[in-house]
py3Dmol code that shows the C-alpha trace and the ligand (Angstrom):
import py3Dmol

protein = """\
ATOM      1  CA  MET A   1      -4.285  23.268 -15.876  1.00  0.00           C
ATOM      2  CA  ALA A   2      -4.675  21.980 -19.395  1.00  0.00           C
ATOM      3  CA  ASP A   3      -0.863  21.527 -20.085  1.00  0.00           C
ATOM      4  CA  ALA A   4       0.204  21.406 -16.528  1.00  0.00           C
ATOM      5  CA  CYS A   5       0.769  18.287 -14.461  1.00  0.00           C
ATOM      6  CA  VAL A   6       1.747  17.129 -10.914  1.00  0.00           C
ATOM      7  CA  ILE A   7       4.098  14.459  -9.654  1.00  0.00           C
ATOM      8  CA  GLY A   8       2.911  11.743  -7.342  1.00  0.00           C
ATOM      9  CA  VAL A   9       5.521   9.877  -5.313  1.00  0.00           C
ATOM     10  CA  ASP A  10       4.924   6.554  -3.520  1.00  0.00           C
ATOM     11  CA  LEU A  11       7.635   5.710  -1.082  1.00  0.00           C
ATOM     12  CA  GLY A  12       7.388   2.101   0.086  1.00  0.00           C
ATOM     13  CA  GLY A  13       9.457   0.251   2.662  1.00  0.00           C
ATOM     14  CA  THR A  14      11.833  -0.951  -0.053  1.00  0.00           C
ATOM     15  CA  LYS A  15      11.141   0.953  -3.301  1.00  0.00           C
ATOM     16  CA  LEU A  16       9.937   4.225  -4.699  1.00  0.00           C
ATOM     17  CA  LEU A  17       7.760   5.223  -7.661  1.00  0.00           C
ATOM     18  CA  ALA A  18       7.352   8.757  -8.900  1.00  0.00           C
ATOM     19  CA  GLY A  19       5.010   9.480 -11.801  1.00  0.00           C
ATOM     20  CA  THR A  20       4.157  12.597 -13.787  1.00  0.00           C
ATOM     21  CA  VAL A  21       0.398  12.744 -13.873  1.00  0.00           C
ATOM     22  CA  ASP A  22      -1.985  15.157 -15.603  1.00  0.00           C
ATOM     23  CA  ALA A  23      -5.471  16.227 -14.539  1.00  0.00           C
ATOM     24  CA  GLU A  24      -7.093  13.382 -16.458  1.00  0.00           C
ATOM     25  CA  LEU A  25      -4.949  10.904 -14.450  1.00  0.00           C
ATOM     26  CA  ARG A  26      -2.747   9.980 -17.315  1.00  0.00           C
ATOM     27  CA  VAL A  27       0.816   8.998 -16.279  1.00  0.00           C
ATOM     28  CA  HIS A  28       3.327  10.425 -18.663  1.00  0.00           C
ATOM     29  CA  HIS A  29       6.604   9.217 -17.020  1.00  0.00           C
ATOM     30  CA  ARG A  30       7.502   6.841 -14.242  1.00  0.00           C
ATOM     31  CA  ALA A  31      10.776   7.087 -12.171  1.00  0.00           C
ATOM     32  CA  TYR A  32      11.869   4.113 -10.062  1.00  0.00           C
ATOM     33  CA  ARG A  33      14.258   4.023  -7.197  1.00  0.00           C
ATOM     34  CA  LEU A  34      15.233   1.718  -4.324  1.00  0.00           C
ATOM     35  CA  ALA A  35      14.262   3.172  -0.986  1.00  0.00           C
ATOM     36  CA  ARG A  36      17.448   3.738   0.908  1.00  0.00           C
ATOM     37  CA  ARG A  37      16.883   3.609   4.644  1.00  0.00           C
ATOM     38  CA  ASP A  38      19.215   6.593   5.466  1.00  0.00           C
ATOM     39  CA  ALA A  39      18.948   8.718   2.288  1.00  0.00           C
ATOM     40  CA  VAL A  40      15.185   9.065   2.019  1.00  0.00           C
ATOM     41  CA  LEU A  41      15.142  12.776   1.189  1.00  0.00           C
ATOM     42  CA  GLU A  42      17.797  12.570  -1.488  1.00  0.00           C
ATOM     43  CA  THR A  43      16.045   9.618  -3.154  1.00  0.00           C
ATOM     44  CA  ILE A  44      12.789  11.391  -3.311  1.00  0.00           C
ATOM     45  CA  VAL A  45      14.420  14.505  -4.822  1.00  0.00           C
ATOM     46  CA  ALA A  46      16.353  12.489  -7.342  1.00  0.00           C
ATOM     47  CA  ALA A  47      13.224  10.627  -8.531  1.00  0.00           C
ATOM     48  CA  VAL A  48      11.127  13.861  -8.773  1.00  0.00           C
ATOM     49  CA  GLU A  49      13.830  15.665 -10.644  1.00  0.00           C
ATOM     50  CA  GLU A  50      13.966  12.719 -13.173  1.00  0.00           C
ATOM     51  CA  ALA A  51      10.179  12.872 -13.595  1.00  0.00           C
ATOM     52  CA  ARG A  52      10.246  16.648 -14.007  1.00  0.00           C
ATOM     53  CA  GLU A  53      12.971  16.574 -16.602  1.00  0.00           C
ATOM     54  CA  ALA A  54      11.093  13.898 -18.560  1.00  0.00           C
ATOM     55  CA  THR A  55       8.040  16.111 -19.294  1.00  0.00           C
ATOM     56  CA  ASP A  56       7.636  19.180 -21.242  1.00  0.00           C
ATOM     57  CA  ARG A  57       4.594  20.104 -19.184  1.00  0.00           C
ATOM     58  CA  GLU A  58       4.706  22.553 -16.209  1.00  0.00           C
ATOM     59  CA  VAL A  59       4.870  20.629 -12.924  1.00  0.00           C
ATOM     60  CA  ARG A  60       2.611  22.518 -10.518  1.00  0.00           C
ATOM     61  CA  ALA A  61       2.879  20.402  -7.282  1.00  0.00           C
ATOM     62  CA  VAL A  62       4.220  17.227  -5.687  1.00  0.00           C
ATOM     63  CA  GLY A  63       2.359  14.767  -3.645  1.00  0.00           C
ATOM     64  CA  VAL A  64       4.324  12.207  -1.531  1.00  0.00           C
ATOM     65  CA  GLY A  65       2.912   9.208   0.210  1.00  0.00           C
ATOM     66  CA  VAL A  66       5.287   7.822   2.906  1.00  0.00           C
ATOM     67  CA  PRO A  67       5.026   4.607   5.046  1.00  0.00           C
ATOM     68  CA  CYS A  68       4.977   6.705   8.164  1.00  0.00           C
ATOM     69  CA  LEU A  69       2.860   8.302  10.769  1.00  0.00           C
ATOM     70  CA  VAL A  70       2.359  11.822   9.167  1.00  0.00           C
ATOM     71  CA  GLU A  71       1.154  14.728  11.291  1.00  0.00           C
ATOM     72  CA  PRO A  72      -2.079  16.007   9.666  1.00  0.00           C
ATOM     73  CA  GLY A  73      -1.663  19.472   8.158  1.00  0.00           C
ATOM     74  CA  THR A  74       2.063  19.870   8.600  1.00  0.00           C
ATOM     75  CA  GLY A  75       3.548  17.019   6.598  1.00  0.00           C
ATOM     76  CA  VAL A  76       5.892  16.175   9.361  1.00  0.00           C
ATOM     77  CA  ALA A  77       6.953  12.386   9.324  1.00  0.00           C
ATOM     78  CA  MET A  78       6.670  11.584  12.962  1.00  0.00           C
ATOM     79  CA  ALA A  79       7.519   7.830  13.163  1.00  0.00           C
ATOM     80  CA  CYS A  80       8.185   5.180  10.615  1.00  0.00           C
ATOM     81  CA  ASN A  81       8.245   1.410  10.992  1.00  0.00           C
ATOM     82  CA  HIS A  82      10.508   0.637   8.142  1.00  0.00           C
ATOM     83  CA  LEU A  83      12.649   3.775   7.326  1.00  0.00           C
ATOM     84  CA  ALA A  84      14.785   6.219   9.273  1.00  0.00           C
ATOM     85  CA  LEU A  85      12.166   9.074   9.363  1.00  0.00           C
ATOM     86  CA  VAL A  86      11.464  10.335  12.885  1.00  0.00           C
ATOM     87  CA  ASP A  87      10.248  13.841  13.384  1.00  0.00           C
ATOM     88  CA  VAL A  88      11.337  14.917   9.873  1.00  0.00           C
ATOM     89  CA  PRO A  89       9.512  17.985   8.394  1.00  0.00           C
ATOM     90  CA  LEU A  90       9.372  16.190   5.107  1.00  0.00           C
ATOM     91  CA  ARG A  91       6.843  18.613   3.408  1.00  0.00           C
ATOM     92  CA  ASP A  92       8.802  21.744   4.224  1.00  0.00           C
ATOM     93  CA  LEU A  93      12.194  20.136   3.384  1.00  0.00           C
ATOM     94  CA  LEU A  94      11.032  18.887   0.037  1.00  0.00           C
ATOM     95  CA  ALA A  95       9.266  22.111  -0.809  1.00  0.00           C
ATOM     96  CA  GLU A  96      12.486  23.966  -0.195  1.00  0.00           C
ATOM     97  CA  ARG A  97      14.648  21.553  -2.309  1.00  0.00           C
ATOM     98  CA  LEU A  98      12.079  21.309  -5.160  1.00  0.00           C
ATOM     99  CA  ASP A  99      10.846  24.850  -5.076  1.00  0.00           C
ATOM    100  CA  LEU A 100       7.277  23.614  -5.524  1.00  0.00           C
ATOM    101  CA  PRO A 101       4.215  23.141  -3.396  1.00  0.00           C
ATOM    102  CA  VAL A 102       4.442  19.751  -1.657  1.00  0.00           C
ATOM    103  CA  VAL A 103       1.880  17.623   0.156  1.00  0.00           C
ATOM    104  CA  VAL A 104       2.848  14.656   2.299  1.00  0.00           C
ATOM    105  CA  ASP A 105       0.586  11.991   3.610  1.00  0.00           C
ATOM    106  CA  ASN A 106       0.538   8.397   4.612  1.00  0.00           C
ATOM    107  CA  ASP A 107       1.115   6.033   1.770  1.00  0.00           C
ATOM    108  CA  ALA A 108      -1.877   3.862   2.419  1.00  0.00           C
ATOM    109  CA  THR A 109      -4.129   6.988   2.885  1.00  0.00           C
ATOM    110  CA  ALA A 110      -2.923   8.037  -0.652  1.00  0.00           C
ATOM    111  CA  ALA A 111      -3.856   4.594  -2.041  1.00  0.00           C
ATOM    112  CA  LEU A 112      -7.233   4.950  -0.381  1.00  0.00           C
ATOM    113  CA  VAL A 113      -7.672   8.341  -1.978  1.00  0.00           C
ATOM    114  CA  ALA A 114      -6.978   6.907  -5.469  1.00  0.00           C
ATOM    115  CA  GLU A 115      -9.225   3.872  -5.111  1.00  0.00           C
ATOM    116  CA  SER A 116     -12.061   5.788  -3.503  1.00  0.00           C
ATOM    117  CA  ARG A 117     -12.021   8.698  -6.016  1.00  0.00           C
ATOM    118  CA  TRP A 118     -11.293   6.805  -9.263  1.00  0.00           C
ATOM    119  CA  GLY A 119     -10.723   3.178  -8.630  1.00  0.00           C
ATOM    120  CA  ALA A 120     -12.225  -0.015  -7.060  1.00  0.00           C
ATOM    121  CA  ALA A 121     -14.212   1.747  -4.361  1.00  0.00           C
ATOM    122  CA  ARG A 122     -15.492   4.646  -6.481  1.00  0.00           C
ATOM    123  CA  GLN A 123     -18.902   5.944  -5.060  1.00  0.00           C
ATOM    124  CA  ALA A 124     -18.434   4.018  -1.845  1.00  0.00           C
ATOM    125  CA  ARG A 125     -18.505   6.013   1.380  1.00  0.00           C
ATOM    126  CA  HIS A 126     -17.385   3.266   3.784  1.00  0.00           C
ATOM    127  CA  VAL A 127     -14.088   1.661   2.658  1.00  0.00           C
ATOM    128  CA  VAL A 128     -11.212  -0.265   4.200  1.00  0.00           C
ATOM    129  CA  MET A 129      -7.922  -0.286   2.203  1.00  0.00           C
ATOM    130  CA  LEU A 130      -5.041  -2.530   2.873  1.00  0.00           C
ATOM    131  CA  THR A 131      -1.813  -2.113   0.958  1.00  0.00           C
ATOM    132  CA  ILE A 132       0.253  -5.309   1.438  1.00  0.00           C
ATOM    133  CA  GLY A 133       3.891  -5.166   0.511  1.00  0.00           C
ATOM    134  CA  THR A 134       7.000  -5.095   2.843  1.00  0.00           C
ATOM    135  CA  GLY A 135       4.333  -4.727   5.608  1.00  0.00           C
ATOM    136  CA  ILE A 136       0.601  -3.785   5.615  1.00  0.00           C
ATOM    137  CA  GLY A 137      -0.526  -0.182   5.339  1.00  0.00           C
ATOM    138  CA  GLY A 138      -4.150   0.827   5.956  1.00  0.00           C
ATOM    139  CA  GLY A 139      -6.609   3.424   5.249  1.00  0.00           C
ATOM    140  CA  LEU A 140     -10.243   3.928   6.407  1.00  0.00           C
ATOM    141  CA  LEU A 141     -12.959   5.973   4.723  1.00  0.00           C
ATOM    142  CA  ILE A 142     -15.765   6.435   7.177  1.00  0.00           C
ATOM    143  CA  ASP A 143     -18.926   8.150   5.769  1.00  0.00           C
ATOM    144  CA  GLY A 144     -16.914   9.687   3.013  1.00  0.00           C
ATOM    145  CA  ARG A 145     -14.026  10.957   5.322  1.00  0.00           C
ATOM    146  CA  VAL A 146     -10.554   9.586   5.934  1.00  0.00           C
ATOM    147  CA  LEU A 147     -10.472   8.486   9.643  1.00  0.00           C
ATOM    148  CA  ARG A 148      -7.229   9.828  11.115  1.00  0.00           C
ATOM    149  CA  GLY A 149      -7.632   9.481  14.893  1.00  0.00           C
ATOM    150  CA  VAL A 150      -6.197  11.963  17.359  1.00  0.00           C
ATOM    151  CA  SER A 151      -2.736  12.305  15.825  1.00  0.00           C
ATOM    152  CA  GLY A 152      -3.056  10.722  12.429  1.00  0.00           C
ATOM    153  CA  ALA A 153      -2.157   7.284  13.794  1.00  0.00           C
ATOM    154  CA  ALA A 154      -5.572   5.602  12.929  1.00  0.00           C
ATOM    155  CA  GLY A 155      -5.977   2.945  10.288  1.00  0.00           C
ATOM    156  CA  GLU A 156      -3.034   0.630  11.208  1.00  0.00           C
ATOM    157  CA  VAL A 157      -4.892  -2.377   9.986  1.00  0.00           C
ATOM    158  CA  GLY A 158      -1.713  -4.498   9.763  1.00  0.00           C
ATOM    159  CA  HIS A 159      -1.373  -4.464  13.481  1.00  0.00           C
ATOM    160  CA  ILE A 160      -4.748  -5.928  14.482  1.00  0.00           C
ATOM    161  CA  VAL A 161      -3.835  -9.111  16.316  1.00  0.00           C
ATOM    162  CA  VAL A 162      -4.911 -12.314  14.673  1.00  0.00           C
ATOM    163  CA  ASP A 163      -3.037 -14.647  17.097  1.00  0.00           C
ATOM    164  CA  GLU A 164      -2.228 -13.393  20.533  1.00  0.00           C
ATOM    165  CA  ASN A 165       0.493 -16.066  20.875  1.00  0.00           C
ATOM    166  CA  GLY A 166       1.742 -15.524  17.382  1.00  0.00           C
ATOM    167  CA  PRO A 167       5.300 -14.536  16.208  1.00  0.00           C
ATOM    168  CA  PRO A 168       6.815 -11.123  17.024  1.00  0.00           C
ATOM    169  CA  CYS A 169       5.576  -8.332  14.736  1.00  0.00           C
ATOM    170  CA  PRO A 170       8.335  -7.209  12.240  1.00  0.00           C
ATOM    171  CA  GLY A 171       9.620  -3.563  12.453  1.00  0.00           C
ATOM    172  CA  ASN A 172       9.066  -1.248  15.575  1.00  0.00           C
ATOM    173  CA  CYS A 173       5.757  -2.847  16.639  1.00  0.00           C
ATOM    174  CA  PRO A 174       5.983  -4.360  20.168  1.00  0.00           C
ATOM    175  CA  SER A 175       3.149  -6.669  19.655  1.00  0.00           C
ATOM    176  CA  HIS A 176       2.942 -10.442  18.707  1.00  0.00           C
ATOM    177  CA  GLY A 177       0.691 -12.065  16.160  1.00  0.00           C
ATOM    178  CA  CYS A 178      -0.242  -8.974  14.193  1.00  0.00           C
ATOM    179  CA  LEU A 179      -1.793  -9.579  10.756  1.00  0.00           C
ATOM    180  CA  GLU A 180       1.376  -8.131   9.249  1.00  0.00           C
ATOM    181  CA  ALA A 181       3.445 -10.981  10.865  1.00  0.00           C
ATOM    182  CA  PHE A 182       1.434 -13.381   8.746  1.00  0.00           C
ATOM    183  CA  VAL A 183       0.572 -11.536   5.666  1.00  0.00           C
ATOM    184  CA  SER A 184       3.309  -9.573   3.704  1.00  0.00           C
ATOM    185  CA  GLY A 185       5.871 -10.013   0.925  1.00  0.00           C
ATOM    186  CA  PRO A 186       8.489 -11.393   3.296  1.00  0.00           C
ATOM    187  CA  ALA A 187       5.847 -13.688   4.915  1.00  0.00           C
ATOM    188  CA  LEU A 188       5.027 -15.126   1.535  1.00  0.00           C
ATOM    189  CA  ALA A 189       8.658 -15.756   0.792  1.00  0.00           C
ATOM    190  CA  LEU A 190       8.932 -17.684   4.147  1.00  0.00           C
ATOM    191  CA  GLU A 191       5.784 -19.695   3.555  1.00  0.00           C
ATOM    192  CA  GLY A 192       6.961 -20.503  -0.067  1.00  0.00           C
ATOM    193  CA  LEU A 193      10.309 -21.565   1.338  1.00  0.00           C
ATOM    194  CA  ARG A 194       8.623 -23.849   3.832  1.00  0.00           C
ATOM    195  CA  ARG A 195       6.422 -25.440   1.080  1.00  0.00           C
ATOM    196  CA  ALA A 196       9.443 -25.820  -1.239  1.00  0.00           C
ATOM    197  CA  GLN A 197      11.341 -27.701   1.368  1.00  0.00           C
ATOM    198  CA  ALA A 198       8.336 -29.853   2.326  1.00  0.00           C
ATOM    199  CA  ASP A 199       7.658 -30.654  -1.432  1.00  0.00           C
ATOM    200  CA  PRO A 200      10.838 -30.981  -3.425  1.00  0.00           C
ATOM    201  CA  ASP A 201       9.070 -32.257  -6.550  1.00  0.00           C
ATOM    202  CA  SER A 202       6.824 -29.176  -6.716  1.00  0.00           C
ATOM    203  CA  GLY A 203       7.616 -26.247  -9.051  1.00  0.00           C
ATOM    204  CA  LEU A 204       8.651 -24.290  -5.911  1.00  0.00           C
ATOM    205  CA  GLY A 205      10.892 -27.169  -4.687  1.00  0.00           C
ATOM    206  CA  ARG A 206      12.529 -27.469  -8.088  1.00  0.00           C
ATOM    207  CA  ALA A 207      13.139 -23.698  -8.215  1.00  0.00           C
ATOM    208  CA  LEU A 208      14.778 -23.856  -4.716  1.00  0.00           C
ATOM    209  CA  ALA A 209      16.946 -26.894  -5.896  1.00  0.00           C
ATOM    210  CA  ALA A 210      17.994 -24.885  -8.927  1.00  0.00           C
ATOM    211  CA  GLY A 211      19.358 -22.200  -6.625  1.00  0.00           C
ATOM    212  CA  ARG A 212      16.532 -19.625  -7.233  1.00  0.00           C
ATOM    213  CA  GLY A 213      15.802 -17.538  -4.210  1.00  0.00           C
ATOM    214  CA  VAL A 214      12.264 -18.090  -3.044  1.00  0.00           C
ATOM    215  CA  THR A 215      10.803 -14.571  -3.070  1.00  0.00           C
ATOM    216  CA  GLY A 216       7.096 -13.302  -3.004  1.00  0.00           C
ATOM    217  CA  PRO A 217       7.163 -12.572  -6.709  1.00  0.00           C
ATOM    218  CA  LEU A 218       8.523 -16.033  -7.605  1.00  0.00           C
ATOM    219  CA  VAL A 219       5.842 -17.774  -5.537  1.00  0.00           C
ATOM    220  CA  THR A 220       3.246 -15.583  -7.196  1.00  0.00           C
ATOM    221  CA  GLU A 221       4.669 -16.405 -10.657  1.00  0.00           C
ATOM    222  CA  LEU A 222       4.651 -20.196 -10.119  1.00  0.00           C
ATOM    223  CA  ALA A 223       1.114 -19.959  -8.506  1.00  0.00           C
ATOM    224  CA  HIS A 224      -0.119 -18.240 -11.718  1.00  0.00           C
ATOM    225  CA  ASP A 225       1.539 -21.144 -13.593  1.00  0.00           C
ATOM    226  CA  GLY A 226      -0.519 -23.597 -11.574  1.00  0.00           C
ATOM    227  CA  ASP A 227       2.031 -24.986  -9.168  1.00  0.00           C
ATOM    228  CA  PRO A 228       0.114 -26.516  -6.277  1.00  0.00           C
ATOM    229  CA  ALA A 229       2.753 -25.741  -3.624  1.00  0.00           C
ATOM    230  CA  ALA A 230       2.876 -22.072  -4.730  1.00  0.00           C
ATOM    231  CA  CYS A 231      -0.992 -21.788  -4.768  1.00  0.00           C
ATOM    232  CA  ALA A 232      -1.108 -23.263  -1.310  1.00  0.00           C
ATOM    233  CA  ALA A 233       1.405 -20.866   0.014  1.00  0.00           C
ATOM    234  CA  ILE A 234      -0.611 -17.905  -1.220  1.00  0.00           C
ATOM    235  CA  ALA A 235      -3.922 -19.571   0.155  1.00  0.00           C
ATOM    236  CA  THR A 236      -2.353 -19.888   3.580  1.00  0.00           C
ATOM    237  CA  LEU A 237      -1.615 -16.083   3.596  1.00  0.00           C
ATOM    238  CA  GLY A 238      -5.215 -15.460   2.083  1.00  0.00           C
ATOM    239  CA  THR A 239      -6.787 -17.382   4.996  1.00  0.00           C
ATOM    240  CA  HIS A 240      -4.859 -15.203   7.559  1.00  0.00           C
ATOM    241  CA  LEU A 241      -5.904 -12.171   5.577  1.00  0.00           C
ATOM    242  CA  GLY A 242      -9.580 -13.228   5.834  1.00  0.00           C
ATOM    243  CA  VAL A 243      -9.315 -13.539   9.644  1.00  0.00           C
ATOM    244  CA  GLY A 244      -7.909 -10.009   9.764  1.00  0.00           C
ATOM    245  CA  MET A 245     -10.635  -8.719   7.396  1.00  0.00           C
ATOM    246  CA  THR A 246     -13.358 -10.410   9.619  1.00  0.00           C
ATOM    247  CA  ASN A 247     -12.291  -8.092  12.461  1.00  0.00           C
ATOM    248  CA  LEU A 248     -12.308  -5.058  10.224  1.00  0.00           C
ATOM    249  CA  VAL A 249     -15.611  -5.798   8.557  1.00  0.00           C
ATOM    250  CA  ASN A 250     -17.301  -6.470  11.949  1.00  0.00           C
ATOM    251  CA  VAL A 251     -16.045  -3.242  13.360  1.00  0.00           C
ATOM    252  CA  PHE A 252     -16.410  -0.827  10.398  1.00  0.00           C
ATOM    253  CA  ASN A 253     -19.217  -2.419   8.283  1.00  0.00           C
ATOM    254  CA  PRO A 254     -17.658  -1.264   5.036  1.00  0.00           C
ATOM    255  CA  GLU A 255     -19.195  -1.548   1.533  1.00  0.00           C
ATOM    256  CA  VAL A 256     -15.763  -2.427  -0.022  1.00  0.00           C
ATOM    257  CA  VAL A 257     -12.472  -3.771   1.247  1.00  0.00           C
ATOM    258  CA  VAL A 258      -9.803  -2.932  -1.216  1.00  0.00           C
ATOM    259  CA  VAL A 259      -6.491  -4.863  -1.212  1.00  0.00           C
ATOM    260  CA  GLY A 260      -3.591  -3.209  -2.977  1.00  0.00           C
ATOM    261  CA  GLY A 261       0.192  -3.318  -2.785  1.00  0.00           C
ATOM    262  CA  GLY A 262       2.690  -5.788  -4.359  1.00  0.00           C
ATOM    263  CA  LEU A 263       0.976  -8.859  -2.947  1.00  0.00           C
ATOM    264  CA  VAL A 264      -2.155  -8.198  -4.856  1.00  0.00           C
ATOM    265  CA  ALA A 265      -0.347  -9.475  -7.991  1.00  0.00           C
ATOM    266  CA  ALA A 266      -1.539 -12.865  -6.635  1.00  0.00           C
ATOM    267  CA  GLY A 267      -5.185 -11.767  -7.320  1.00  0.00           C
ATOM    268  CA  ASP A 268      -8.049 -14.163  -6.580  1.00  0.00           C
ATOM    269  CA  LEU A 269      -5.422 -16.812  -5.458  1.00  0.00           C
ATOM    270  CA  LEU A 270      -5.086 -14.504  -2.443  1.00  0.00           C
ATOM    271  CA  LEU A 271      -8.466 -12.886  -2.253  1.00  0.00           C
ATOM    272  CA  ASP A 272     -10.705 -16.071  -2.688  1.00  0.00           C
ATOM    273  CA  PRO A 273      -9.412 -17.748   0.514  1.00  0.00           C
ATOM    274  CA  ALA A 274      -9.950 -14.416   2.306  1.00  0.00           C
ATOM    275  CA  ARG A 275     -13.455 -14.125   0.955  1.00  0.00           C
ATOM    276  CA  ALA A 276     -14.237 -17.779   2.051  1.00  0.00           C
ATOM    277  CA  VAL A 277     -13.186 -16.963   5.660  1.00  0.00           C
ATOM    278  CA  LEU A 278     -15.284 -13.857   5.596  1.00  0.00           C
ATOM    279  CA  ALA A 279     -18.239 -15.705   4.427  1.00  0.00           C
ATOM    280  CA  GLU A 280     -17.825 -18.349   7.136  1.00  0.00           C
ATOM    281  CA  ARG A 281     -16.959 -16.131  10.139  1.00  0.00           C
ATOM    282  CA  CYS A 282     -18.255 -12.591   9.686  1.00  0.00           C
ATOM    283  CA  LEU A 283     -21.430 -11.219  11.404  1.00  0.00           C
ATOM    284  CA  VAL A 284     -24.595 -10.847   9.374  1.00  0.00           C
ATOM    285  CA  PRO A 285     -25.651  -8.267   7.846  1.00  0.00           C
ATOM    286  CA  ALA A 286     -22.009  -6.789   7.397  1.00  0.00           C
ATOM    287  CA  ARG A 287     -20.916 -10.131   5.733  1.00  0.00           C
ATOM    288  CA  ASP A 288     -23.472  -9.770   2.944  1.00  0.00           C
ATOM    289  CA  GLN A 289     -22.854  -6.115   2.387  1.00  0.00           C
ATOM    290  CA  VAL A 290     -19.137  -6.171   1.774  1.00  0.00           C
ATOM    291  CA  GLN A 291     -17.205  -6.748  -1.413  1.00  0.00           C
ATOM    292  CA  VAL A 292     -13.477  -7.682  -1.330  1.00  0.00           C
ATOM    293  CA  VAL A 293     -11.810  -6.459  -4.441  1.00  0.00           C
ATOM    294  CA  ALA A 294      -8.183  -5.950  -5.704  1.00  0.00           C
ATOM    295  CA  ALA A 295      -7.066  -2.288  -6.199  1.00  0.00           C
ATOM    296  CA  ARG A 296      -7.878  -1.047  -9.610  1.00  0.00           C
ATOM    297  CA  PHE A 297      -4.540   0.663  -9.971  1.00  0.00           C
ATOM    298  CA  GLY A 298      -2.558  -2.345  -8.510  1.00  0.00           C
ATOM    299  CA  GLU A 299       0.816  -1.265  -7.264  1.00  0.00           C
ATOM    300  CA  GLU A 300       0.337   2.227  -8.496  1.00  0.00           C
ATOM    301  CA  SER A 301      -2.625   3.297  -6.182  1.00  0.00           C
ATOM    302  CA  GLY A 302      -0.259   5.078  -3.789  1.00  0.00           C
ATOM    303  CA  MET A 303       1.488   7.097  -6.581  1.00  0.00           C
ATOM    304  CA  LEU A 304      -1.860   8.067  -8.170  1.00  0.00           C
ATOM    305  CA  GLY A 305      -3.424   9.014  -4.836  1.00  0.00           C
ATOM    306  CA  ALA A 306      -0.345  11.150  -3.970  1.00  0.00           C
ATOM    307  CA  ALA A 307      -0.847  12.843  -7.375  1.00  0.00           C
ATOM    308  CA  GLY A 308      -4.454  13.345  -6.412  1.00  0.00           C
ATOM    309  CA  LEU A 309      -3.470  15.101  -3.244  1.00  0.00           C
ATOM    310  CA  ALA A 310      -1.077  17.320  -5.254  1.00  0.00           C
ATOM    311  CA  LEU A 311      -3.895  18.083  -7.696  1.00  0.00           C
ATOM    312  CA  ASP A 312      -6.016  19.269  -4.631  1.00  0.00           C
ATOM    313  CA  VAL A 313      -3.173  21.611  -3.782  1.00  0.00           C
ATOM    314  CA  VAL A 314      -3.131  23.050  -7.304  1.00  0.00           C
ATOM    315  CA  GLY A 315      -6.941  23.440  -7.111  1.00  0.00           C
ATOM    316  CA  ASP A 316      -6.554  25.358  -3.830  1.00  0.00           C
ATOM    317  CA  LEU A 317      -3.781  27.669  -5.221  1.00  0.00           C
ATOM    318  CA  GLU A 318      -5.933  28.290  -8.327  1.00  0.00           C
ATOM    319  CA  SER A 319      -9.012  29.100  -6.231  1.00  0.00           C
ATOM    320  CA  ILE A 320      -6.957  31.595  -4.272  1.00  0.00           C
ATOM    321  CA  GLY A 321      -5.926  33.150  -7.518  1.00  0.00           C
TER     322      GLY A 321
END
"""
ligand_1 = """\
1
ZN
Zn 2.203 -5.252 14.887
"""
view = py3Dmol.view(width=600, height=400)
view.addModel(protein, "pdb")
view.setStyle({"model": 0}, {"cartoon": {"style": "trace"}})
view.addModel(ligand_1, "xyz")
view.setStyle({"model": 1}, {"stick": {}})
view.zoomTo()
view.show()
């Protein structure tokens, strides 16, 4: 498929990215949309059409990563914590609207595909992937294969409990004190606000006084500028993250834990505190065999992984003839 390409779509809890990607993983065009809770299908179609019109290459297939429980093999979105997608045959609906082969999978599984094939966990056969944005998505590669569980529901690493008496989990989860309740974009905004109020002379405090909304990206920006209050807010989340990772590393004994999603823009400000907790609390030898790394493709892992799944579909079609 020298001059052909595929389109990878990453649908998050709040935003969508569609990219036109060739077989060498070059991205030719990016289309951005806000994810609208009740118009998911239309939003995906509009972004794919924009990406399709922006390229003069032939688009052969579309891969879509969604923040949902996806039935393996059918592309039916069965349940979703953040969007109105329940029992929606997304693959078939999109294939009909777009008149192209479509593959649908969980967004964090897509991110895991990108990072384990081409990115931060290349060559590794035992990988834990966390994508941290609106919530936490997860993917597990066990002995080279994606762990899916009985119904595709495995890998929900955001819902391991790190404090049984902790705050209610956001979204539809009935539990308390899940990792996702402590580590996410909204959780960083909340922790940033708390630090801004406690320390009005800090960069965060001055931003709040100036009327700027304390958001995850603002906290990250000020932390990179060296503001101690912003750094401390991120370190608090990193410590919680390390507790969650300790559970995962003790259970799965991975070679690599990859952290992607919007929050990884904080880089080592987030990951170093997590590594410190792992070093202190994790069992040996798993502790000494694991690396904690940022996703190579940053926020684009999910889109590129979805494109990778679409490339698989094209390969299957070509092998059939
Ligand atoms: Zn939960």
